[in-house]
Every structure is written in structure tokens, then in C-alpha cells.
mmCIF file of the N, C-alpha and C atoms, coordinates in Angstrom:
data_MODEL
# 
_entry.id   MODEL 
# 
loop_
_atom_site.group_PDB 
_atom_site.id 
_atom_site.type_symbol 
_atom_site.label_atom_id 
_atom_site.label_alt_id 
_atom_site.label_comp_id 
_atom_site.label_asym_id 
_atom_site.label_entity_id 
_atom_site.label_seq_id 
_atom_site.pdbx_PDB_ins_code 
_atom_site.Cartn_x 
_atom_site.Cartn_y 
_atom_site.Cartn_z 
_atom_site.occupancy 
_atom_site.B_iso_or_equiv 
_atom_site.pdbx_formal_charge 
_atom_site.auth_seq_id 
_atom_site.auth_comp_id 
_atom_site.auth_asym_id 
_atom_site.auth_atom_id 
_atom_site.pdbx_PDB_model_num 
ATOM 1   N N  . MET A 1 1  ? 5.942  91.493  6.266  1.00 0.00 ? 1  MET A N  1 
ATOM 2   C CA . MET A 1 1  ? 5.289  92.781  5.453  1.00 0.00 ? 1  MET A CA 1 
ATOM 3   C C  . MET A 1 1  ? 5.255  93.795  6.558  1.00 0.00 ? 1  MET A C  1 
ATOM 4   N N  . ALA A 1 2  ? 4.893  93.435  7.654  1.00 0.00 ? 2  ALA A N  1 
ATOM 5   C CA . ALA A 1 2  ? 4.472  94.430  9.078  1.00 0.00 ? 2  ALA A CA 1 
ATOM 6   C C  . ALA A 1 2  ? 5.970  94.813  9.160  1.00 0.00 ? 2  ALA A C  1 
ATOM 7   N N  . GLU A 1 3  ? 7.225  94.007  9.529  1.00 0.00 ? 3  GLU A N  1 
ATOM 8   C CA . GLU A 1 3  ? 8.570  94.401  9.778  1.00 0.00 ? 3  GLU A CA 1 
ATOM 9   C C  . GLU A 1 3  ? 8.852  95.448  8.942  1.00 0.00 ? 3  GLU A C  1 
ATOM 10  N N  . SER A 1 4  ? 9.029  95.063  7.674  1.00 0.00 ? 4  SER A N  1 
ATOM 11  C CA . SER A 1 4  ? 9.687  96.018  6.685  1.00 0.00 ? 4  SER A CA 1 
ATOM 12  C C  . SER A 1 4  ? 8.870  97.582  6.727  1.00 0.00 ? 4  SER A C  1 
ATOM 13  N N  . ALA A 1 5  ? 7.443  97.349  6.783  1.00 0.00 ? 5  ALA A N  1 
ATOM 14  C CA . ALA A 1 5  ? 6.824  98.695  6.828  1.00 0.00 ? 5  ALA A CA 1 
ATOM 15  C C  . ALA A 1 5  ? 7.433  99.438  8.016  1.00 0.00 ? 5  ALA A C  1 
ATOM 16  N N  . ARG A 1 6  ? 7.542  98.413  9.412  1.00 0.00 ? 6  ARG A N  1 
ATOM 17  C CA . ARG A 1 6  ? 8.151  99.300  10.552 1.00 0.00 ? 6  ARG A CA 1 
ATOM 18  C C  . ARG A 1 6  ? 9.558  99.953  10.549 1.00 0.00 ? 6  ARG A C  1 
ATOM 19  N N  . THR A 1 7  ? 10.139 99.036  9.906  1.00 0.00 ? 7  THR A N  1 
ATOM 20  C CA . THR A 1 7  ? 11.506 99.274  10.083 1.00 0.00 ? 7  THR A CA 1 
ATOM 21  C C  . THR A 1 7  ? 11.836 100.039 8.775  1.00 0.00 ? 7  THR A C  1 
ATOM 22  N N  . ARG A 1 8  ? 11.162 100.192 7.843  1.00 0.00 ? 8  ARG A N  1 
ATOM 23  C CA . ARG A 1 8  ? 11.443 100.920 6.514  1.00 0.00 ? 8  ARG A CA 1 
ATOM 24  C C  . ARG A 1 8  ? 12.710 100.159 5.702  1.00 0.00 ? 8  ARG A C  1 
ATOM 25  N N  . ASP A 1 9  ? 12.688 98.753  6.060  1.00 0.00 ? 9  ASP A N  1 
ATOM 26  C CA . ASP A 1 9  ? 14.253 98.108  5.562  1.00 0.00 ? 9  ASP A CA 1 
ATOM 27  C C  . ASP A 1 9  ? 13.738 96.817  4.769  1.00 0.00 ? 9  ASP A C  1 
ATOM 28  N N  . ARG A 1 10 ? 14.215 96.464  3.818  1.00 0.00 ? 10 ARG A N  1 
ATOM 29  C CA . ARG A 1 10 ? 13.911 94.769  3.817  1.00 0.00 ? 10 ARG A CA 1 
ATOM 30  C C  . ARG A 1 10 ? 13.809 94.074  4.961  1.00 0.00 ? 10 ARG A C  1 
ATOM 31  N N  . ALA A 1 11 ? 13.086 93.011  4.713  1.00 0.00 ? 11 ALA A N  1 
ATOM 32  C CA . ALA A 1 11 ? 12.785 92.091  6.059  1.00 0.00 ? 11 ALA A CA 1 
ATOM 33  C C  . ALA A 1 11 ? 12.761 90.372  5.196  1.00 0.00 ? 11 ALA A C  1 
ATOM 34  N N  . VAL A 1 12 ? 13.636 89.702  5.629  1.00 0.00 ? 12 VAL A N  1 
ATOM 35  C CA . VAL A 1 12 ? 13.525 88.504  4.881  1.00 0.00 ? 12 VAL A CA 1 
ATOM 36  C C  . VAL A 1 12 ? 13.081 87.219  5.995  1.00 0.00 ? 12 VAL A C  1 
ATOM 37  N N  . ARG A 1 13 ? 11.997 86.439  6.029  1.00 0.00 ? 13 ARG A N  1 
ATOM 38  C CA . ARG A 1 13 ? 11.861 85.269  6.708  1.00 0.00 ? 13 ARG A CA 1 
ATOM 39  C C  . ARG A 1 13 ? 12.013 83.941  6.692  1.00 0.00 ? 13 ARG A C  1 
ATOM 40  N N  . SER A 1 14 ? 12.292 83.082  6.724  1.00 0.00 ? 14 SER A N  1 
ATOM 41  C CA . SER A 1 14 ? 12.153 81.629  6.329  1.00 0.00 ? 14 SER A CA 1 
ATOM 42  C C  . SER A 1 14 ? 11.391 80.659  7.794  1.00 0.00 ? 14 SER A C  1 
ATOM 43  N N  . ILE A 1 15 ? 10.440 79.649  6.752  1.00 0.00 ? 15 ILE A N  1 
ATOM 44  C CA . ILE A 1 15 ? 9.737  79.065  7.696  1.00 0.00 ? 15 ILE A CA 1 
ATOM 45  C C  . ILE A 1 15 ? 9.989  77.548  7.594  1.00 0.00 ? 15 ILE A C  1 
ATOM 46  N N  . GLU A 1 16 ? 10.140 77.220  8.204  1.00 0.00 ? 16 GLU A N  1 
ATOM 47  C CA . GLU A 1 16 ? 10.302 75.169  7.891  1.00 0.00 ? 16 GLU A CA 1 
ATOM 48  C C  . GLU A 1 16 ? 9.205  74.660  7.761  1.00 0.00 ? 16 GLU A C  1 
ATOM 49  N N  . LEU A 1 17 ? 9.242  73.579  6.601  1.00 0.00 ? 17 LEU A N  1 
ATOM 50  C CA . LEU A 1 17 ? 7.684  73.212  6.501  1.00 0.00 ? 17 LEU A CA 1 
ATOM 51  C C  . LEU A 1 17 ? 7.579  71.673  6.854  1.00 0.00 ? 17 LEU A C  1 
ATOM 52  N N  . LYS A 1 18 ? 6.883  71.152  7.583  1.00 0.00 ? 18 LYS A N  1 
ATOM 53  C CA . LYS A 1 18 ? 6.515  69.969  7.994  1.00 0.00 ? 18 LYS A CA 1 
ATOM 54  C C  . LYS A 1 18 ? 6.147  68.899  7.540  1.00 0.00 ? 18 LYS A C  1 
ATOM 55  N N  . VAL A 1 19 ? 5.170  69.231  6.317  1.00 0.00 ? 19 VAL A N  1 
ATOM 56  C CA . VAL A 1 19 ? 4.148  68.623  6.126  1.00 0.00 ? 19 VAL A CA 1 
ATOM 57  C C  . VAL A 1 19 ? 4.112  68.635  4.790  1.00 0.00 ? 19 VAL A C  1 
ATOM 58  N N  . PRO A 1 20 ? 3.378  67.570  4.007  1.00 0.00 ? 20 PRO A N  1 
ATOM 59  C CA . PRO A 1 20 ? 4.172  67.798  2.114  1.00 0.00 ? 20 PRO A CA 1 
ATOM 60  C C  . PRO A 1 20 ? 3.026  68.874  1.785  1.00 0.00 ? 20 PRO A C  1 
ATOM 61  N N  . LEU A 1 21 ? 3.774  69.869  0.958  1.00 0.00 ? 21 LEU A N  1 
ATOM 62  C CA . LEU A 1 21 ? 3.251  71.432  0.077  1.00 0.00 ? 21 LEU A CA 1 
ATOM 63  C C  . LEU A 1 21 ? 2.187  70.809  -0.256 1.00 0.00 ? 21 LEU A C  1 
ATOM 64  N N  . LEU A 1 22 ? 1.958  69.770  -1.390 1.00 0.00 ? 22 LEU A N  1 
ATOM 65  C CA . LEU A 1 22 ? 1.116  69.501  -2.544 1.00 0.00 ? 22 LEU A CA 1 
ATOM 66  C C  . LEU A 1 22 ? 0.204  67.940  -1.741 1.00 0.00 ? 22 LEU A C  1 
ATOM 67  N N  . ARG A 1 23 ? -0.623 68.080  -1.133 1.00 0.00 ? 23 ARG A N  1 
ATOM 68  C CA . ARG A 1 23 ? -1.295 67.093  -0.399 1.00 0.00 ? 23 ARG A CA 1 
ATOM 69  C C  . ARG A 1 23 ? -2.347 66.292  -1.660 1.00 0.00 ? 23 ARG A C  1 
ATOM 70  N N  . GLY A 1 24 ? -2.449 65.458  -1.540 1.00 0.00 ? 24 GLY A N  1 
ATOM 71  C CA . GLY A 1 24 ? -3.194 64.716  -2.242 1.00 0.00 ? 24 GLY A CA 1 
ATOM 72  C C  . GLY A 1 24 ? -3.221 64.705  -4.145 1.00 0.00 ? 24 GLY A C  1 
ATOM 73  N N  . ARG A 1 25 ? -1.220 64.717  -4.319 1.00 0.00 ? 25 ARG A N  1 
ATOM 74  C CA . ARG A 1 25 ? -1.578 64.262  -5.454 1.00 0.00 ? 25 ARG A CA 1 
ATOM 75  C C  . ARG A 1 25 ? -0.995 63.577  -6.168 1.00 0.00 ? 25 ARG A C  1 
ATOM 76  N N  . GLY A 1 26 ? -0.680 62.270  -4.596 1.00 0.00 ? 26 GLY A N  1 
ATOM 77  C CA . GLY A 1 26 ? -0.870 61.059  -4.833 1.00 0.00 ? 26 GLY A CA 1 
ATOM 78  C C  . GLY A 1 26 ? 0.513  60.122  -5.359 1.00 0.00 ? 26 GLY A C  1 
ATOM 79  N N  . ASP A 1 27 ? 1.452  60.780  -5.689 1.00 0.00 ? 27 ASP A N  1 
ATOM 80  C CA . ASP A 1 27 ? 2.581  60.696  -6.102 1.00 0.00 ? 27 ASP A CA 1 
ATOM 81  C C  . ASP A 1 27 ? 3.412  61.053  -5.450 1.00 0.00 ? 27 ASP A C  1 
ATOM 82  N N  . ALA A 1 28 ? 3.253  61.458  -4.169 1.00 0.00 ? 28 ALA A N  1 
ATOM 83  C CA . ALA A 1 28 ? 4.398  61.959  -3.126 1.00 0.00 ? 28 ALA A CA 1 
ATOM 84  C C  . ALA A 1 28 ? 5.172  60.905  -2.500 1.00 0.00 ? 28 ALA A C  1 
ATOM 85  N N  . GLU A 1 29 ? 6.613  61.110  -2.692 1.00 0.00 ? 29 GLU A N  1 
ATOM 86  C CA . GLU A 1 29 ? 7.373  60.280  -1.961 1.00 0.00 ? 29 GLU A CA 1 
ATOM 87  C C  . GLU A 1 29 ? 8.075  60.764  -0.942 1.00 0.00 ? 29 GLU A C  1 
ATOM 88  N N  . ASP A 1 30 ? 8.604  60.225  0.013  1.00 0.00 ? 30 ASP A N  1 
ATOM 89  C CA . ASP A 1 30 ? 8.907  60.740  1.205  1.00 0.00 ? 30 ASP A CA 1 
ATOM 90  C C  . ASP A 1 30 ? 9.631  62.097  1.606  1.00 0.00 ? 30 ASP A C  1 
ATOM 91  N N  . ASP A 1 31 ? 10.857 62.107  0.402  1.00 0.00 ? 31 ASP A N  1 
ATOM 92  C CA . ASP A 1 31 ? 11.656 63.307  -0.019 1.00 0.00 ? 31 ASP A CA 1 
ATOM 93  C C  . ASP A 1 31 ? 10.823 64.450  0.048  1.00 0.00 ? 31 ASP A C  1 
ATOM 94  N N  . ASP A 1 32 ? 9.535  64.313  -0.468 1.00 0.00 ? 32 ASP A N  1 
ATOM 95  C CA . ASP A 1 32 ? 8.680  65.577  -1.127 1.00 0.00 ? 32 ASP A CA 1 
ATOM 96  C C  . ASP A 1 32 ? 8.697  66.052  0.404  1.00 0.00 ? 32 ASP A C  1 
ATOM 97  N N  . LEU A 1 33 ? 8.448  65.650  1.465  1.00 0.00 ? 33 LEU A N  1 
ATOM 98  C CA . LEU A 1 33 ? 7.754  66.155  2.601  1.00 0.00 ? 33 LEU A CA 1 
ATOM 99  C C  . LEU A 1 33 ? 8.719  67.371  3.146  1.00 0.00 ? 33 LEU A C  1 
ATOM 100 N N  . GLY A 1 34 ? 8.207  68.054  3.836  1.00 0.00 ? 34 GLY A N  1 
ATOM 101 C CA . GLY A 1 34 ? 9.184  69.022  4.324  1.00 0.00 ? 34 GLY A CA 1 
ATOM 102 C C  . GLY A 1 34 ? 9.557  70.292  3.257  1.00 0.00 ? 34 GLY A C  1 
ATOM 103 N N  . GLY A 1 35 ? 10.645 71.010  3.976  1.00 0.00 ? 35 GLY A N  1 
ATOM 104 C CA . GLY A 1 35 ? 11.618 72.177  2.800  1.00 0.00 ? 35 GLY A CA 1 
ATOM 105 C C  . GLY A 1 35 ? 11.080 73.218  3.513  1.00 0.00 ? 35 GLY A C  1 
ATOM 106 N N  . THR A 1 36 ? 11.379 74.211  2.817  1.00 0.00 ? 36 THR A N  1 
ATOM 107 C CA . THR A 1 36 ? 11.664 75.644  3.631  1.00 0.00 ? 36 THR A CA 1 
ATOM 108 C C  . THR A 1 36 ? 11.043 76.776  2.690  1.00 0.00 ? 36 THR A C  1 
ATOM 109 N N  . LEU A 1 37 ? 9.862  77.492  3.578  1.00 0.00 ? 37 LEU A N  1 
ATOM 110 C CA . LEU A 1 37 ? 9.275  78.674  2.455  1.00 0.00 ? 37 LEU A CA 1 
ATOM 111 C C  . LEU A 1 37 ? 9.985  79.846  3.217  1.00 0.00 ? 37 LEU A C  1 
ATOM 112 N N  . VAL A 1 38 ? 10.844 80.708  2.127  1.00 0.00 ? 38 VAL A N  1 
ATOM 113 C CA . VAL A 1 38 ? 11.168 81.666  2.352  1.00 0.00 ? 38 VAL A CA 1 
ATOM 114 C C  . VAL A 1 38 ? 10.373 83.490  1.564  1.00 0.00 ? 38 VAL A C  1 
ATOM 115 N N  . VAL A 1 39 ? 10.195 83.940  2.474  1.00 0.00 ? 39 VAL A N  1 
ATOM 116 C CA . VAL A 1 39 ? 9.129  85.226  2.307  1.00 0.00 ? 39 VAL A CA 1 
ATOM 117 C C  . VAL A 1 39 ? 10.513 86.141  1.948  1.00 0.00 ? 39 VAL A C  1 
ATOM 118 N N  . ALA A 1 40 ? 9.960  87.525  1.674  1.00 0.00 ? 40 ALA A N  1 
ATOM 119 C CA . ALA A 1 40 ? 10.906 88.478  1.641  1.00 0.00 ? 40 ALA A CA 1 
ATOM 120 C C  . ALA A 1 40 ? 9.965  89.684  1.002  1.00 0.00 ? 40 ALA A C  1 
ATOM 121 N N  . ALA A 1 41 ? 10.233 90.587  1.978  1.00 0.00 ? 41 ALA A N  1 
ATOM 122 C CA . ALA A 1 41 ? 9.322  92.349  1.789  1.00 0.00 ? 41 ALA A CA 1 
ATOM 123 C C  . ALA A 1 41 ? 10.600 93.306  1.560  1.00 0.00 ? 41 ALA A C  1 
ATOM 124 N N  . ALA A 1 42 ? 10.025 94.408  0.939  1.00 0.00 ? 42 ALA A N  1 
ATOM 125 C CA . ALA A 1 42 ? 10.590 95.690  1.337  1.00 0.00 ? 42 ALA A CA 1 
ATOM 126 C C  . ALA A 1 42 ? 9.879  96.763  0.634  1.00 0.00 ? 42 ALA A C  1 
ATOM 127 N N  . PRO A 1 43 ? 10.332 98.447  0.966  1.00 0.00 ? 43 PRO A N  1 
ATOM 128 C CA . PRO A 1 43 ? 9.639  99.480  0.493  1.00 0.00 ? 43 PRO A CA 1 
ATOM 129 C C  . PRO A 1 43 ? 9.777  99.539  -0.652 1.00 0.00 ? 43 PRO A C  1 
ATOM 130 N N  . TRP A 1 44 ? 8.951  100.067 -1.372 1.00 0.00 ? 44 TRP A N  1 
ATOM 131 C CA . TRP A 1 44 ? 8.867  100.357 -2.864 1.00 0.00 ? 44 TRP A CA 1 
ATOM 132 C C  . TRP A 1 44 ? 9.439  101.719 -2.597 1.00 0.00 ? 44 TRP A C  1 
ATOM 133 N N  . PRO A 1 45 ? 10.127 102.170 -3.690 1.00 0.00 ? 45 PRO A N  1 
ATOM 134 C CA . PRO A 1 45 ? 10.580 103.926 -3.923 1.00 0.00 ? 45 PRO A CA 1 
ATOM 135 C C  . PRO A 1 45 ? 9.415  104.755 -4.366 1.00 0.00 ? 45 PRO A C  1 
ATOM 136 N N  . GLY A 1 46 ? 8.515  104.364 -4.673 1.00 0.00 ? 46 GLY A N  1 
ATOM 137 C CA . GLY A 1 46 ? 6.947  104.916 -5.231 1.00 0.00 ? 46 GLY A CA 1 
ATOM 138 C C  . GLY A 1 46 ? 5.885  105.187 -4.009 1.00 0.00 ? 46 GLY A C  1 
ATOM 139 N N  . GLY A 1 47 ? 6.239  104.002 -2.860 1.00 0.00 ? 47 GLY A N  1 
ATOM 140 C CA . GLY A 1 47 ? 5.348  103.971 -2.088 1.00 0.00 ? 47 GLY A CA 1 
ATOM 141 C C  . GLY A 1 47 ? 4.677  102.552 -2.681 1.00 0.00 ? 47 GLY A C  1 
ATOM 142 N N  . GLY A 1 48 ? 4.153  101.707 -1.239 1.00 0.00 ? 48 GLY A N  1 
ATOM 143 C CA . GLY A 1 48 ? 3.990  100.994 -0.642 1.00 0.00 ? 48 GLY A CA 1 
ATOM 144 C C  . GLY A 1 48 ? 4.967  99.854  -1.076 1.00 0.00 ? 48 GLY A C  1 
ATOM 145 N N  . HIS A 1 49 ? 4.734  98.336  -0.955 1.00 0.00 ? 49 HIS A N  1 
ATOM 146 C CA . HIS A 1 49 ? 5.731  97.492  -0.553 1.00 0.00 ? 49 HIS A CA 1 
ATOM 147 C C  . HIS A 1 49 ? 5.736  96.564  -1.460 1.00 0.00 ? 49 HIS A C  1 
ATOM 148 N N  . VAL A 1 50 ? 6.767  95.590  -1.809 1.00 0.00 ? 50 VAL A N  1 
ATOM 149 C CA . VAL A 1 50 ? 6.968  94.410  -2.823 1.00 0.00 ? 50 VAL A CA 1 
ATOM 150 C C  . VAL A 1 50 ? 7.495  93.150  -2.111 1.00 0.00 ? 50 VAL A C  1 
ATOM 151 N N  . TRP A 1 51 ? 6.765  92.363  -2.438 1.00 0.00 ? 51 TRP A N  1 
ATOM 152 C CA . TRP A 1 51 ? 7.065  91.127  -1.567 1.00 0.00 ? 51 TRP A CA 1 
ATOM 153 C C  . TRP A 1 51 ? 7.314  89.925  -2.735 1.00 0.00 ? 51 TRP A C  1 
ATOM 154 N N  . VAL A 1 52 ? 7.924  88.911  -2.295 1.00 0.00 ? 52 VAL A N  1 
ATOM 155 C CA . VAL A 1 52 ? 8.000  87.578  -2.780 1.00 0.00 ? 52 VAL A CA 1 
ATOM 156 C C  . VAL A 1 52 ? 8.314  86.616  -1.948 1.00 0.00 ? 52 VAL A C  1 
ATOM 157 N N  . THR A 1 53 ? 7.784  85.075  -2.269 1.00 0.00 ? 53 THR A N  1 
ATOM 158 C CA . THR A 1 53 ? 7.724  83.840  -1.717 1.00 0.00 ? 53 THR A CA 1 
ATOM 159 C C  . THR A 1 53 ? 8.516  82.758  -2.546 1.00 0.00 ? 53 THR A C  1 
ATOM 160 N N  . SER A 1 54 ? 9.336  81.795  -2.156 1.00 0.00 ? 54 SER A N  1 
ATOM 161 C CA . SER A 1 54 ? 9.575  80.814  -2.448 1.00 0.00 ? 54 SER A CA 1 
ATOM 162 C C  . SER A 1 54 ? 9.993  79.983  -1.907 1.00 0.00 ? 54 SER A C  1 
ATOM 163 N N  . TYR A 1 55 ? 9.542  78.437  -2.564 1.00 0.00 ? 55 TYR A N  1 
ATOM 164 C CA . TYR A 1 55 ? 9.467  77.586  -1.847 1.00 0.00 ? 55 TYR A CA 1 
ATOM 165 C C  . TYR A 1 55 ? 11.063 76.627  -2.219 1.00 0.00 ? 55 TYR A C  1 
ATOM 166 N N  . VAL A 1 56 ? 11.502 76.463  -0.803 1.00 0.00 ? 56 VAL A N  1 
ATOM 167 C CA . VAL A 1 56 ? 13.050 75.383  -1.646 1.00 0.00 ? 56 VAL A CA 1 
ATOM 168 C C  . VAL A 1 56 ? 12.672 74.111  -0.830 1.00 0.00 ? 56 VAL A C  1 
ATOM 169 N N  . PRO A 1 57 ? 12.622 73.110  -1.756 1.00 0.00 ? 57 PRO A N  1 
ATOM 170 C CA . PRO A 1 57 ? 12.546 71.636  -1.158 1.00 0.00 ? 57 PRO A CA 1 
ATOM 171 C C  . PRO A 1 57 ? 13.925 71.196  -0.595 1.00 0.00 ? 57 PRO A C  1 
ATOM 172 N N  . PRO A 1 58 ? 13.307 69.988  0.317  1.00 0.00 ? 58 PRO A N  1 
ATOM 173 C CA . PRO A 1 58 ? 14.340 69.345  0.729  1.00 0.00 ? 58 PRO A CA 1 
ATOM 174 C C  . PRO A 1 58 ? 15.578 68.855  -0.186 1.00 0.00 ? 58 PRO A C  1 
ATOM 175 N N  . PRO A 1 59 ? 16.811 68.448  0.475  1.00 0.00 ? 59 PRO A N  1 
ATOM 176 C CA . PRO A 1 59 ? 17.919 67.944  -0.973 1.00 0.00 ? 59 PRO A CA 1 
ATOM 177 C C  . PRO A 1 59 ? 17.029 66.377  -0.891 1.00 0.00 ? 59 PRO A C  1 
ATOM 178 N N  . ARG A 1 60 ? 17.388 66.005  -2.140 1.00 0.00 ? 60 ARG A N  1 
ATOM 179 C CA . ARG A 1 60 ? 16.834 64.503  -2.393 1.00 0.00 ? 60 ARG A CA 1 
ATOM 180 C C  . ARG A 1 60 ? 17.871 63.503  -1.825 1.00 0.00 ? 60 ARG A C  1 
ATOM 181 N N  . GLY A 1 61 ? 16.964 62.335  -1.729 1.00 0.00 ? 61 GLY A N  1 
ATOM 182 C CA . GLY A 1 61 ? 17.692 61.499  -0.464 1.00 0.00 ? 61 GLY A CA 1 
ATOM 183 C C  . GLY A 1 61 ? 18.466 62.017  0.982  1.00 0.00 ? 61 GLY A C  1 
ATOM 184 N N  . GLU A 1 62 ? 18.121 63.045  1.205  1.00 0.00 ? 62 GLU A N  1 
ATOM 185 C CA . GLU A 1 62 ? 18.258 63.761  2.622  1.00 0.00 ? 62 GLU A CA 1 
ATOM 186 C C  . GLU A 1 62 ? 18.252 62.513  4.050  1.00 0.00 ? 62 GLU A C  1 
ATOM 187 N N  . ARG A 1 63 ? 16.764 61.658  4.006  1.00 0.00 ? 63 ARG A N  1 
ATOM 188 C CA . ARG A 1 63 ? 16.802 60.570  4.444  1.00 0.00 ? 63 ARG A CA 1 
ATOM 189 C C  . ARG A 1 63 ? 17.641 59.569  5.002  1.00 0.00 ? 63 ARG A C  1 
ATOM 190 N N  . LEU A 1 64 ? 18.083 59.214  3.334  1.00 0.00 ? 64 LEU A N  1 
ATOM 191 C CA . LEU A 1 64 ? 18.661 58.349  3.039  1.00 0.00 ? 64 LEU A CA 1 
ATOM 192 C C  . LEU A 1 64 ? 20.019 58.498  3.868  1.00 0.00 ? 64 LEU A C  1 
ATOM 193 N N  . TRP A 1 65 ? 20.738 59.687  3.508  1.00 0.00 ? 65 TRP A N  1 
ATOM 194 C CA . TRP A 1 65 ? 22.041 60.036  4.195  1.00 0.00 ? 65 TRP A CA 1 
ATOM 195 C C  . TRP A 1 65 ? 21.899 59.837  5.600  1.00 0.00 ? 65 TRP A C  1 
ATOM 196 N N  . ARG A 1 66 ? 20.968 60.625  6.223  1.00 0.00 ? 66 ARG A N  1 
ATOM 197 C CA . ARG A 1 66 ? 20.482 60.581  7.522  1.00 0.00 ? 66 ARG A CA 1 
ATOM 198 C C  . ARG A 1 66 ? 20.323 59.009  8.113  1.00 0.00 ? 66 ARG A C  1 
ATOM 199 N N  . LEU A 1 67 ? 19.907 58.241  7.467  1.00 0.00 ? 67 LEU A N  1 
ATOM 200 C CA . LEU A 1 67 ? 19.758 56.483  7.935  1.00 0.00 ? 67 LEU A CA 1 
ATOM 201 C C  . LEU A 1 67 ? 21.660 56.123  7.963  1.00 0.00 ? 67 LEU A C  1 
ATOM 202 N N  . GLY A 1 68 ? 21.950 56.477  6.563  1.00 0.00 ? 68 GLY A N  1 
ATOM 203 C CA . GLY A 1 68 ? 23.557 56.003  6.719  1.00 0.00 ? 68 GLY A CA 1 
ATOM 204 C C  . GLY A 1 68 ? 24.482 56.477  7.634  1.00 0.00 ? 68 GLY A C  1 
ATOM 205 N N  . ALA A 1 69 ? 24.256 57.717  8.192  1.00 0.00 ? 69 ALA A N  1 
ATOM 206 C CA . ALA A 1 69 ? 25.250 58.228  8.967  1.00 0.00 ? 69 ALA A CA 1 
ATOM 207 C C  . ALA A 1 69 ? 24.587 57.715  10.418 1.00 0.00 ? 69 ALA A C  1 
ATOM 208 N N  . ALA A 1 70 ? 23.617 57.624  10.998 1.00 0.00 ? 70 ALA A N  1 
ATOM 209 C CA . ALA A 1 70 ? 23.356 57.078  11.730 1.00 0.00 ? 70 ALA A CA 1 
ATOM 210 C C  . ALA A 1 70 ? 23.688 55.231  12.235 1.00 0.00 ? 70 ALA A C  1 
ATOM 211 N N  . LEU A 1 71 ? 23.596 55.088  10.939 1.00 0.00 ? 71 LEU A N  1 
ATOM 212 C CA . LEU A 1 71 ? 24.358 53.595  11.094 1.00 0.00 ? 71 LEU A CA 1 
ATOM 213 C C  . LEU A 1 71 ? 25.760 52.915  11.169 1.00 0.00 ? 71 LEU A C  1 
ATOM 214 N N  . LEU A 1 72 ? 26.288 54.110  10.151 1.00 0.00 ? 72 LEU A N  1 
ATOM 215 C CA . LEU A 1 72 ? 27.713 54.361  11.132 1.00 0.00 ? 72 LEU A CA 1 
ATOM 216 C C  . LEU A 1 72 ? 28.366 54.817  12.062 1.00 0.00 ? 72 LEU A C  1 
ATOM 217 N N  . ALA A 1 73 ? 27.231 55.880  12.786 1.00 0.00 ? 73 ALA A N  1 
ATOM 218 C CA . ALA A 1 73 ? 27.734 55.893  14.273 1.00 0.00 ? 73 ALA A CA 1 
ATOM 219 C C  . ALA A 1 73 ? 27.330 54.694  14.876 1.00 0.00 ? 73 ALA A C  1 
ATOM 220 N N  . LEU A 1 74 ? 26.790 53.857  15.248 1.00 0.00 ? 74 LEU A N  1 
ATOM 221 C CA . LEU A 1 74 ? 26.425 52.884  15.052 1.00 0.00 ? 74 LEU A CA 1 
ATOM 222 C C  . LEU A 1 74 ? 27.211 51.848  15.225 1.00 0.00 ? 74 LEU A C  1 
ATOM 223 N N  . LYS A 1 75 ? 27.549 51.801  14.031 1.00 0.00 ? 75 LYS A N  1 
ATOM 224 C CA . LYS A 1 75 ? 28.944 50.798  14.107 1.00 0.00 ? 75 LYS A CA 1 
ATOM 225 C C  . LYS A 1 75 ? 30.568 51.157  14.582 1.00 0.00 ? 75 LYS A C  1 
ATOM 226 N N  . ILE A 1 76 ? 30.640 52.298  14.677 1.00 0.00 ? 76 ILE A N  1 
ATOM 227 C CA . ILE A 1 76 ? 31.734 53.086  15.266 1.00 0.00 ? 76 ILE A CA 1 
ATOM 228 C C  . ILE A 1 76 ? 31.552 52.656  16.697 1.00 0.00 ? 76 ILE A C  1 
ATOM 229 N N  . CYS A 1 77 ? 30.826 53.158  17.513 1.00 0.00 ? 77 CYS A N  1 
ATOM 230 C CA . CYS A 1 77 ? 30.438 52.763  18.762 1.00 0.00 ? 77 CYS A CA 1 
ATOM 231 C C  . CYS A 1 77 ? 30.478 51.531  19.376 1.00 0.00 ? 77 CYS A C  1 
# 
């Protein structure tokens, strides 16, 4: 929001999360870890600012694909 106020233009930032977003829910799987938090802010025509955030989860099965790629790379070498 501070950047948007300073530049008087839209500002968008993304933050990579390395921990579970919802702790203690009991049914968290490994694929639920991490993700990206996207935050955007822009000046409002009548004064002030408007902002929005969105959580983008990591792709399902990403760790399995990484493991498969690592095993394939080891087999090729």
C-alpha cells in the first residue's frame, strides 16, 4: 500500500510461503505446504486506496514430480 501511495499507481507483490497456511487443522498433507500470497493495491479515484490479497496454493503433486525428475536425472547420469 505504501508503494502505491508513493507512486500513485498500482502495486503488486507476491510472497512465497514456506509453512502451512492453516496450522492445526489435522488433515494437512505435504502438498498443502507453502504456496504464494499475492497482494495488490491501487489508488481509488475518489481518494484513498483499494487493496486485495489472494492465496495461490502450490500445484498438487509437485513434490512427486520433483522426485520423479530427480530419479530420472540420476538414471541418465
